[in-house]
C-alpha positions as CSV (number, residue, x, y, z in Angstrom):
1,M,155.1,-214.5,74.0
2,S,152.1,-213.3,76.1
3,L,152.4,-212.2,79.7
4,H,149.8,-214.8,80.5
5,S,152.4,-217.6,80.5
6,G,153.7,-217.3,84.1
7,S,156.0,-214.8,85.8
8,L,157.3,-211.7,84.0
9,R,160.7,-213.2,83.7
10,T,159.5,-216.3,81.9
11,A,157.4,-214.2,79.6
12,V,160.3,-212.0,78.6
13,F,162.9,-214.8,78.6
14,P,161.0,-218.0,77.8
15,R,164.1,-219.9,76.9
16,S,166.4,-219.0,79.8
17,T,169.7,-220.9,80.0
18,A,171.8,-221.6,83.0
19,L,173.9,-218.6,82.1
20,T,171.0,-216.2,81.9
21,E,169.5,-217.6,85.1
22,A,172.9,-217.0,86.8
23,L,172.9,-213.4,85.6
24,F,169.4,-213.0,86.9
25,V,170.5,-214.2,90.3
26,V,173.5,-211.9,90.4
27,G,171.5,-209.0,89.3
28,G,168.8,-209.8,91.8
29,V,171.2,-210.0,94.6
30,G,172.7,-206.7,93.6
31,F,169.3,-205.1,93.5
32,I,168.3,-206.4,97.0
33,S,171.7,-205.3,98.4
34,L,171.3,-201.8,96.9
35,L,167.8,-201.3,98.4
36,A,168.9,-202.8,101.7
37,Q,171.3,-199.9,102.1
38,I,168.3,-197.5,102.3
39,S,167.9,-197.9,106.0
40,L,166.5,-195.5,108.6
41,P,167.1,-196.4,112.2
42,V,164.1,-196.2,114.5
43,P,164.9,-194.9,118.1
44,G,164.3,-197.6,120.7
45,S,163.9,-200.4,118.2
46,P,166.4,-202.9,116.7
47,V,164.3,-202.9,113.5
48,P,165.1,-200.2,111.0
49,V,163.0,-199.0,108.1
50,T,164.6,-200.3,104.9
51,G,164.0,-200.7,101.2
52,Q,164.7,-204.4,101.5
53,T,161.1,-205.4,101.7
54,L,160.3,-203.6,98.4
55,A,163.1,-205.4,96.7
56,V,161.9,-208.8,97.9
57,L,158.4,-208.2,96.7
58,L,159.6,-207.1,93.3
59,I,162.0,-210.1,92.9
60,G,159.4,-212.6,94.0
61,T,156.7,-211.3,91.7
62,T,159.1,-210.9,88.7
63,Y,161.3,-213.9,89.0
64,G,158.8,-216.6,90.0
65,A,159.1,-219.2,92.8
66,R,162.2,-221.1,91.9
67,L,164.5,-218.2,90.8
68,G,163.1,-215.8,93.4
69,L,163.9,-218.2,96.2
70,M,167.3,-219.0,94.7
71,T,168.1,-215.3,94.4
72,F,167.2,-214.4,98.0
73,A,168.9,-217.5,99.3
74,T,172.1,-216.5,97.5
75,Y,171.7,-213.0,99.0
76,L,171.5,-214.5,102.5
77,L,174.5,-216.8,101.9
78,A,176.6,-214.0,100.6
79,G,175.8,-211.9,103.6
80,I,176.6,-214.8,106.0
81,A,179.9,-215.3,104.2
82,G,180.9,-211.7,105.0
83,A,179.7,-209.5,102.2
84,P,178.4,-206.3,103.8
85,I,175.1,-206.4,102.0
86,F,172.5,-206.6,104.8
87,A,170.7,-203.4,105.8
88,P,172.7,-201.2,108.2
89,S,171.7,-201.5,111.8
90,A,172.6,-199.7,115.0
91,T,172.6,-203.0,116.9
92,S,174.4,-205.5,114.6
93,A,176.8,-205.7,111.7
94,N,175.6,-205.7,108.1
95,H,177.0,-209.1,107.5
96,G,177.7,-212.5,109.2
97,I,175.6,-215.3,110.7
98,D,174.8,-213.2,113.8
99,R,172.5,-211.1,111.7
100,I,170.5,-214.2,110.9
101,V,170.3,-215.7,114.4
102,G,169.9,-212.2,116.0
103,A,166.8,-210.5,117.1
104,T,165.9,-209.2,113.6
105,G,166.8,-212.4,111.7
106,G,163.1,-213.4,111.5
107,Y,162.5,-210.6,109.0
108,L,165.2,-212.1,106.7
109,V,163.7,-215.6,107.1
110,G,160.3,-214.1,106.4
111,M,161.7,-212.4,103.2
112,L,163.0,-215.8,102.1
113,V,159.6,-217.4,102.5
114,A,157.8,-214.4,100.9
115,S,160.0,-214.5,97.9
116,F,158.9,-218.1,97.2
117,V,155.3,-217.6,98.0
118,L,155.0,-214.5,95.8
119,G,156.9,-216.3,93.1
120,Y,154.6,-219.2,93.3
121,L,151.6,-216.9,92.9
122,A,153.2,-215.1,90.0
123,D,153.9,-218.4,88.3
124,R,150.1,-218.8,88.4
125,K,149.5,-215.4,87.0
126,A,148.4,-213.8,90.2
127,D,150.6,-210.7,89.4
128,Q,148.7,-209.9,86.2
129,K,145.6,-208.3,87.7
130,F,145.2,-205.8,90.5
131,R,142.5,-207.9,92.3
132,T,145.0,-210.7,92.7
133,S,148.4,-208.9,92.7
134,F,147.5,-206.5,95.5
135,P,146.4,-209.3,98.0
136,A,149.5,-211.2,97.0
137,L,151.7,-208.3,98.0
138,L,149.9,-207.9,101.3
139,L,150.4,-211.6,101.9
140,G,154.1,-211.2,101.3
141,D,154.2,-208.3,103.8
142,L,152.2,-210.4,106.3
143,I,154.6,-213.3,106.0
144,I,157.6,-211.0,106.7
145,F,155.8,-209.2,109.5
146,T,154.6,-212.4,111.2
147,L,157.9,-214.2,111.2
148,G,159.8,-211.0,112.1
149,L,157.7,-210.3,115.1
150,T,157.7,-213.9,116.3
151,W,161.4,-214.1,116.0
152,L,161.9,-210.8,117.8
153,H,159.5,-211.9,120.6
154,A,161.5,-215.1,121.2
155,S,164.9,-213.6,120.8
156,L,164.5,-210.7,123.2
157,D,162.0,-212.5,125.6
158,L,159.6,-209.5,125.4
159,T,155.9,-209.4,126.1
160,W,153.8,-209.3,122.9
161,A,152.9,-205.7,123.6
162,A,156.6,-204.7,123.8
163,T,157.3,-206.8,120.7
164,F,154.7,-205.0,118.6
165,K,155.9,-201.7,120.0
166,Q,159.5,-202.4,118.9
167,G,158.8,-204.3,115.8
168,S,155.8,-202.7,114.2
169,H,155.7,-199.1,115.4
170,H,156.9,-197.9,112.0
171,L,154.4,-200.0,110.1
172,F,152.3,-197.2,108.6
173,S,153.5,-194.2,106.6
174,V,150.9,-191.8,105.4
175,K,151.8,-189.4,102.7
176,C,149.6,-186.6,101.5
177,S,150.8,-184.7,98.4
178,R,149.5,-182.2,96.0
179,L,151.4,-183.4,93.0
180,P,154.1,-182.8,92.1
181,S,155.2,-181.1,95.4
182,L,155.0,-183.0,98.7
183,Q,152.9,-181.0,101.2
184,H,152.7,-183.2,104.3
185,H,154.3,-186.5,105.4
186,Y,153.1,-188.2,108.6
187,R,154.4,-191.3,110.2
188,L,152.3,-193.0,112.8
189,Y,154.8,-194.5,115.2
190,G,152.7,-196.4,117.7
191,E,149.7,-194.1,117.3
192,E,146.1,-195.2,116.7
193,F,145.5,-195.3,113.0
194,H,142.1,-193.6,112.3
195,A,140.4,-191.2,110.0
196,A,141.4,-188.1,111.9
197,S,145.1,-188.9,111.4
198,I,144.5,-188.8,107.6
199,A,142.1,-185.9,107.7
200,K,144.6,-183.6,109.3
201,C,146.8,-183.7,106.2
202,L,144.0,-183.0,103.8
203,P,143.3,-179.4,102.7
204,S,140.0,-177.8,103.4
205,S,139.2,-177.9,99.6
206,P,140.7,-181.1,98.2
207,S,141.5,-180.9,94.5
208,P,141.5,-183.8,92.0
209,Q,145.3,-183.7,92.1
210,L,145.5,-184.7,95.7
211,A,147.2,-188.1,96.2
212,L,147.0,-190.1,99.4
213,V,149.3,-193.1,99.8
214,I,149.4,-195.5,102.7
215,T,152.6,-197.6,102.7
216,F,153.4,-200.6,104.8
217,R,156.9,-200.4,106.3
218,F,159.1,-203.2,107.6
């Protein structure tokens, strides 16, 4: 079966049964839960830096719309029911309905929407070429970011300036490395993102082995 038949999951398992789909959901929930535990608190902000976003992007693009949505919805329901699977936070428990209706709940709702949208695009082969997969991933990030900030703004009754400061000041992570050893790692928390910020981590004589990565964090 060619990979040009929809999402990666349907390409690898074209004849999935109810049992195999249930196993995919359980495995997906476990994967999201595991990456959610990678959580770094940000001083002065209720929004930690987590691996949850990466998990959602991978699940959406791999599973397709229906199963991707089902998987993240199951993750949310399990967390609401009391399973300690949400990302650790200094301001709220890692389970329960309060995490959904709280200040950072918009990020979780955004992830639910993003899992469907990315899956929808993957079902239409948008994940099979860089020129379509990269914009799709950015769209997923944008959905999570937009809903998360809007929810944060409404929940804490903040100005938009304060909302962006608390909800997006860990958005960019710039890594400069001379492979395989990491030389510099800069995080631009609330700083203006411009060429000089990148230039300061570059050596005076760049080599072909220099790698520069800009990662969006939520």
